C-alpha positions in Angstrom: 17.8 38.7 20.6 16.1 38.7 17.1 14.7 35.4 16.0 16.3 36.0 12.6 19.7 35.1 13.9 18.6 31.6 14.8 19.9 28.8 12.6 17.3 27.3 10.3 17.4 24.0 12.1 16.5 25.7 15.4 13.8 27.7 13.6 12.2 24.4 12.3 12.1 23.1 15.9 10.4 26.3 17.1 7.8 26.0 14.3 7.1 22.4 15.1 4.4 23.3 17.5 1.1 21.4 17.6 -0.7 24.7 18.5 0.1 26.2 15.1 -2.6 25.7 12.5 -1.9 25.0 8.9 -3.2 28.5 8.1 -0.7 30.0 10.5 2.2 28.1 8.9 1.0 29.2 5.5 1.1 32.9 6.6 4.6 32.4 8.1 5.9 30.8 5.0 5.3 34.0 3.0 7.7 36.0 5.2 10.8 35.1 3.2 12.5 32.2 1.4 14.3 31.3 4.7 11.0 31.1 6.6 9.5 29.1 3.7 12.3 26.6 3.9 11.7 26.3 7.7 7.9 25.9 7.4 8.0 23.1 4.7 9.5 20.3 6.9 7.0 21.1 9.6 4.0 21.3 7.2 4.9 17.9 5.6 6.1 16.1 8.7 2.8 14.1 9.2 0.7 12.6 6.4 -2.5 10.7 6.8 -3.2 8.9 3.5 -6.6 7.4 3.1 -6.2 5.0 0.2 -9.2 4.0 -2.0 -9.4 2.3 -5.4 -10.4 5.7 -7.0 -9.1 8.8 -5.2 -11.0 12.1 -5.5 -9.3 15.0 -7.3 -8.6 16.8 -4.1 -7.0 13.6 -2.6 -4.8 13.2 -5.6 -3.6 16.8 -5.4 -2.8 16.4 -1.7 -1.0 13.1 -2.4 1.1 14.6 -5.1 2.0 17.5 -2.9 3.2 15.2 -0.1 5.0 12.9 -2.6 6.9 16.0 -3.9 8.1 16.7 -0.3 8.2 13.0 0.7 11.7 13.3 2.2 10.1 15.5 5.0 7.4 13.0 6.0 8.3 11.3 9.3 4.9 10.2 10.5 2.8 8.2 8.0 -0.8 7.1 8.8 -2.1 4.6 6.2 -5.9 4.1 6.2 -7.1 1.7 3.5 -10.7 2.6 2.9 -11.3 0.3 0.0 -9.2 -1.8 -2.4 -11.5 -2.2 -5.4 -14.3 -0.4 -7.1 -17.5 -0.9 -5.0 -19.5 -1.5 -8.2 -17.8 -4.9 -8.6 -20.5 -6.8 -6.6 -19.4 -10.2 -7.8 -16.0 -9.9 -6.3 -14.5 -13.1 -5.0 -11.6 -12.8 -2.5 -9.7 -15.7 -4.1 -8.6 -16.6 -7.6 -11.1 -14.4 -9.5 -9.6 -11.2 -8.3 -5.9 -12.2 -8.1 -4.7 -10.0 -11.0 -6.6 -7.0 -9.7 -5.2 -7.5 -6.2 -1.7 -7.7 -7.6 -2.2 -4.5 -9.6 -3.6 -2.6 -6.6 -0.8 -3.9 -4.3 1.8 -2.7 -6.8 0.2 0.7 -7.1 -0.1 1.1 -3.3 3.5 0.1 -2.6 4.6 2.4 -5.4 2.9 5.3 -3.6 4.6 4.4 -0.4 8.0 4.4 -2.1 8.0 8.2 -2.0 8.4 8.3 1.8 11.8 6.8 2.5 12.6 9.0 5.5 9.6 7.9 7.5 10.2 7.0 11.1 6.6 6.2 12.3 4.0 4.2 10.4 0.4 3.4 11.4 -1.3 1.0 9.0 -5.1 0.3 9.2 -7.2 -2.0 7.1 -10.6 -2.6 8.8 -13.2 -4.9 7.3 -11.8 -4.5 3.7 -12.7 -7.8 2.1 -10.2 -7.4 -0.8 -7.3 -7.2 1.6 -6.8 -10.9 1.6 -4.0 -12.5 3.6 -1.5 -12.7 0.6 -2.1 -8.9 0.0 -1.7 -8.1 3.7 1.6 -10.1 4.1 3.0 -8.4 1.0 2.3 -4.9 2.5 3.8 -5.9 5.9 6.8 -7.4 4.3 7.4 -4.2 2.2 7.1 -1.9 5.2 9.8 -3.7 7.3 12.1 -4.2 4.3 11.9 -0.8 2.5 11.5 1.7 5.4 14.9 1.4 7.0 14.6 4.3 9.4 11.5 3.1 11.1 11.3 3.7 14.9 7.7 2.7 15.4 5.3 0.5 13.5 1.6 0.0 14.3 -0.5 -2.6 12.4 -4.2 -2.8 12.9 -6.2 -5.3 10.9 -9.9 -6.0 11.3 -10.6 -9.0 9.2 -13.7 -9.0 7.0 -16.0 -11.9 7.9 -15.7 -13.7 4.5 -11.9 -13.6 4.3 -10.5 -17.1 4.0 -8.3 -18.2 7.0 -4.6 -18.2 6.7 -2.9 -21.0 4.8 0.7 -22.0 4.0 0.1 -20.9 0.4 -0.4 -17.2 1.3 3.4 -16.5 1.1 5.9 -17.6 -1.4 9.2 -17.3 0.5 11.2 -16.9 -2.7 9.3 -13.6 -3.4 9.7 -12.1 0.0 11.8 -9.0 0.3 14.9 -9.2 2.5 14.2 -8.1 6.1 17.4 -7.7 8.1 17.3 -6.1 11.6 15.9 -2.5 11.6 18.3 -0.9 14.0 16.0 2.0 15.0 12.7 0.0 15.3 12.0 -0.1 19.0 8.2 -0.2 19.1 6.0 -2.7 17.3 2.2 -3.0 17.8 0.4 -5.8 15.9 -3.4 -6.0 16.4 -5.6 -8.5 14.5 -9.3 -9.1 15.2 -11.4 -11.6 13.3 -15.2 -12.0 13.3 -14.9 -15.4 11.9 -14.8 -18.3 14.4 -14.9 -22.1 14.4 -12.5 -25.1 13.9 -11.2 -23.8 10.5 -10.0 -20.6 12.2 -8.3 -22.5 15.0 -6.6 -24.8 12.6 -5.2 -21.8 10.6 -3.3 -20.3 13.6 0.0 -22.2 12.9 -0.1 -20.9 9.3 -0.8 -17.4 10.6 2.2 -17.5 12.9 4.5 -19.0 10.3 3.5 -16.3 7.8 3.9 -13.5 10.3 7.4 -14.7 11.1 8.3 -15.0 7.4 7.0 -11.5 6.6 8.8 -9.9 9.5 12.1 -11.7 9.1 14.8 -10.3 11.4 13.3 -6.7 11.3 12.1 -6.7 15.0 15.2 -7.8 16.7 15.7 -4.4 18.3 12.1 -4.0 19.4 11.9 -3.2 23.2 8.2 -2.3 23.3 6.1 -5.1 21.8 2.3 -5.3 21.7 0.5 -8.3 20.3 -3.3 -8.3 20.4 -4.5 -11.3 18.3 -8.0 -12.7 18.0 -8.5 -15.0 15.1 -10.2 -18.0 16.6 -12.6 -19.1 19.3 -13.9 -22.3 20.9 -11.0 -23.2 23.2 -12.6 -26.5 24.3 -12.3 -28.3 20.9 -9.8 -31.0 20.1 -8.1 -28.7 17.7 -7.4 -26.2 20.5 -5.7 -29.0 22.4 -3.6 -29.9 19.4 -2.7 -26.2 19.0 -1.4 -26.1 22.6 1.0 -29.0 21.8 2.2 -27.6 18.5 5.7 -26.1 18.1 5.1 -22.7 16.6 7.7 -20.4 14.9 9.0 -17.7 17.2 9.0 -14.0 16.5 12.7 -13.0 16.6 13.0 -10.4 19.3 16.0 -10.0 21.6 15.3 -7.7 24.6 11.6 -6.8 25.2 11.3 -4.4 28.0 7.6 -3.7 27.7 5.2 -6.5 26.5 1.5 -6.3 25.9 0.2 -9.7 25.2 -3.5 -10.5 24.6 -4.2 -13.7 22.7 -7.8 -14.7 22.7 -9.1 -17.1 23.8 -5.8 -17.6 25.5 -4.2 -20.9 24.4 -0.5 -20.0 23.9 1.7 -18.4 26.6 4.1 -15.7 25.5 7.3 -17.8 25.9 6.1 -20.2 23.2 5.7 -17.4 20.6 8.5 -14.9 21.2 12.2 -15.6 20.7 13.4 -13.9 24.0 14.1 -15.0 27.5 12.2 -12.0 29.1 15.1 -11.3 31.5 14.8 -7.6 30.5 11.0 -7.4 30.6 10.0 -4.8 33.2 6.3 -4.2 32.2 3.8 -6.9 31.3 0.2 -6.2 30.2 -1.8 -9.3 29.7 -5.0 -11.2 30.5 -5.3 -13.1 33.8 -5.0 -16.5 32.1 -1.3 -15.9 31.6 -1.0 -16.1 35.4 -2.7 -19.4 35.5 -5.1 -20.1 38.4 -3.3 -17.5 40.6 -5.3 -14.7 39.3 -8.2 -16.5 37.7 -9.5 -19.6 39.5 -11.7 -20.6 36.5 -8.7 -21.1 34.2 -7.3 -24.6 34.5 -5.3 -25.1 31.3 -2.1 -23.5 32.6 -0.7 -24.6 36.0 -0.5 -21.9 38.6 2.3 -19.4 37.8 3.8 -21.4 35.0 3.9 -18.5 32.5 5.0 -16.0 35.2 8.2 -18.1 35.8 9.7 -16.4 32.8 9.3 -12.8 34.2 11.5 -12.8 37.2 12.6 -9.2 36.8 9.1 -7.8 36.2 8.3 -4.5 38.0 4.8 -3.7 36.7 2.0 -6.2 35.9 -1.2 -5.0 34.3 -4.1 -7.4 34.1 -6.6 -6.5 31.3 -9.7 -8.6 32.1 -12.0 -9.0 35.0 -10.8 -11.4 37.6 -12.9 -14.4 38.8 -12.3 -15.4 42.4 -13.4 -18.6 44.0 -14.7 -17.2 47.2 -14.0 -15.0 50.3 -10.3 -14.4 50.8 -9.3 -16.0 47.5 -8.3 -12.7 45.9 -5.9 -11.8 48.8 -4.4 -15.3 48.6 -3.8 -15.1 44.9 -2.4 -11.6 45.2 0.1 -12.9 47.8 1.1 -15.8 45.6 1.7 -13.6 42.6 3.8 -11.0 44.6 5.9 -13.8 46.1 6.4 -15.3 42.7 7.6 -12.0 41.1 10.3 -10.8 43.6 10.8 -7.4 41.9 7.2 -6.5 41.3 6.4 -3.0 42.4 3.0 -2.4 40.9 -0.1 -4.5 40.1 -2.8 -2.9 38.1 -6.3 -4.5 37.5 -7.6 -2.5 34.5 -11.2 -3.8 34.3 -11.6 -3.7 38.1 -10.0 -0.2 38.3 -7.8 -1.2 41.2 -4.1 -0.6 41.7 -1.7 -2.0 44.3 1.7 -0.8 45.4 4.1 -3.6 46.5 7.0 -3.3 48.9 9.1 -6.0 50.7 9.9 -6.9 54.2 13.5 -7.6 55.2 12.9 -11.3 54.7 11.6 -10.7 51.2 7.9 -11.3 51.9 5.6 -8.9 50.1 3.5 -6.0 51.5 0.8 -4.7 49.2 -1.2 -1.5 49.6 -4.1 -0.4 47.4 -3.5 3.0 45.9 -5.5 5.3 43.7 -6.2 3.8 40.3 -4.5 5.6 37.4 -5.8 5.1 33.9 
């Protein structure tokens, strides 16, 4: 059977092969108009845009080419390299640069407006001092309001050391774009790491949470795979950290999270107090040992044993991300038994840092039997 009789839609799927180089696709596109029309959607399916204040000529040409075929772009990687001219050495991240930030934000969002069919977005801004919190929230709010076909959204933010902590003035609710539920958005990964530490960072956490919830709106309701890796404060023994523990924080609206990765450093707030879901559908949990209380980490005393795990009764896989601290001989086995008893449907326990993995089965009376198996990365 000749390949020429295949429908163009099938031909596109055949050509969507990672082993094909751009040069190969360019050669294929010259065969005929039909082959050209089949190559273009594949050629423009993925776009990595490295934004800087002044793009080089070759970058501008590439950008214009992808904007022209923007309706074919499905995977969009956004790497912000710089937000202002590096020659501006007197730049102040607050009021002095407000007009420039607004201009840059408008230009950036204008560029993203060409890609309305995108289904997967990865956003990175790493140590860019001009990406202040107001700018960041504007970008996030735009992505979840304007890209209605999103399936997966990944946000990675490495905060520059001199960025001011979050405040309640970072967002004007009246200027937020509407963010109803994104029906196709099932995967959301939100990672924030801050070099700044101290009481002011701890005190800013409620503002951070409030602004995150405002920027997201109802967009994440359908998310089933949720990853939260947040480090924006330190010093867990201060009075402010105790106040934070007792603060009612706004919940991220999610309905049925099946897979949850939750790493909040230094570990003050358990997942149930930040996410608007009952966790009945959660089958996979990846987290630090403090979430399990003293059951998996005898050194952690802030959370009573197993309190956080009470919410995960249907959990099948538990992945612990940090190194366990045990109180003495036999303590690990005792804690392991407590955890497996507490989670009646648990089938697998994975200790990532220790590179150990356990398979769990049940006796007729429901008591657990665990067996160490080969560790799988």
